[in-house]
N, C-alpha and C positions, 0 to 999 in steps of 0.2 A: 396564754400559755401554748407552747407548741410541743407536740409529741411526735416521736419517730420510733418506729419499731426497730429494735436493736437485736436482731437474731444472733449476732456474733457473741453476745454475752448470755443469752437465754439459758443455755445448758452448761454454764460454767460450773466446774466442780470446786466449790469453796471448801471442801474437805481435803483437797489435795495438799501435799506439803507446800510450805511457803519457803522459798529460797531467796536469799538476798546477798548482795555485795555492796561494799561502800569503802570510802577512804578511812572511816573511823566508826567503830562500834563500841558503845558503852552499855554494859549490862548493869541495870539497877535492880538487882535481885530482890531486895526488900520491898521495892515498889512494884514488882512484877511487870517491868517494862524494859525495853531495849531502845536506846536512842542511837539512830544510825544517821551519819551525815557524810556529805561529800560524794557526789556522783553516785547516788543511791539507785540501785536497780533491784526490784523485787519481781520474782516470777512465781506464778501459780497456774498450773494446768493451761499453759498457752496464753495466759494474760500477763502483760508486763506493765509495771508501774514504776516510773522514774521520777525523781525529785531531788532537791538539794538536801532535804532533811526529812526524817521520819521518826515517829515514836510508835513502837509496836507494843501494845498492851496484851499481856498473856496471863494465863493461869496455869498453875501446876496441878496436875491430876496425880494423885498417889495411886500407883499400880500395885498389882500383886507381886510378891517376891521382895527380897531385900534390896532396897535402894532403887526400885523401879519407879521412875517418875516420867510422866509424859507432859510436855508443854503444849498447850493449845492456845493459838493466837486468836484473840477476840476482836481486836480492832487495830487498824493502822491509820494514823494521822500523818499526812504528808504536807509539806509546804515548800515553796520555791520552784516554780516552773514544773508543776505536776502534770505528767502525761500518762494516760492509761491507753494501752493498745491491746486489741484482740481481733484476730481475723482482719477484716477490712475496716474496722471501726477504730477511730482515734479520738480521744477526748483530752482536753487540756484545760487547766485553770490555775489560779494562784494557790489554792488549798484543796486537798482531797481527803476525804474520810471514807474508809472502807470498813464497814461493820460486817464482819464475817458471820456473825450469828443471824442477823436479819437479811444478809446477802444483798445489801444496798451500798452503792458507792455514791457519795455526794461530793460534787465539786463546786467551789465557790470562787467568784471573782474572775472576770475576763475569760469566761468559759467559751470554748469552741468545741463543737462535735462534728466530726467528718466521718461519713460512711460512703465509700465510693466517691461519686461526683457530688453528693449531697453535702451541704455545709450549713450549720446553725451556729449562731453566737448569742450569748446572753449573759446573765449574771449568775445563774445557778443551774446545775445539771444534776438530775437524780437518775441513776442507772439501777433498775431493779433486776437483779440477776435471776430472780424466780420467774418473772413474766417475760423478760427480755425487752421491756419497755423503757425507753429513755425519755425524760421530760426536761425541757429547757424552758426557763422563765427568766424574766428581767430582774428578779430579786437576787441579791447577792448573799442574803442570809435569811433564815426563817423568822427572825424577830426584828425588833426595831434597831438593834445594833448592827450597823453595816460592816461588811468585810470588804476591803479594797474598793471603796467608792460608794458604799451605801446602796439603797434600793431604788425602786422607781424606774428602772431601765426598761428597755424593750428588747424583744427577740427579733433577730433578722436572720434570713437564710436564703439559700439558693438550692433548688431541687432540679435534678435532671429530668427531662421529659423524653419519653420514648419517641423515636422518629417514626412518623407514619407516612405511608404512601397515599397520595390523593387519588 
């Protein structure tokens, strides 16, 4: 397992509003979810997530006053060339899961993490927005059922080295 400090995501505000655009948006109000497809772009406090398709799970909070409702996004499931960018960090994979309550982004399948000149590839990436730590391993899923090629892979990477005068 390889770990890289991801300071670009450490202080991310997961309570900030979530804004999104897409070619198609379908609200499934009885299921408390929104299905967004086609050139999907989601922005939250300087972090951008793009994908071909996303399902946004939310809950409605009843507020004070007549008809006052707040919608709180709990989780975003993304698929199809998923890319997350914030500051100088860029992560991509086949599938992405953003759990706003635990503040963890998990990416699965053909994962790549770039930060400046540093580059890691593997099967699974876990970005902890609380600690700012990103972990890449060769597994593509947490259990025995593989996503996009199964488990058992390895992590590879390139790290820049500061130039020293002899």
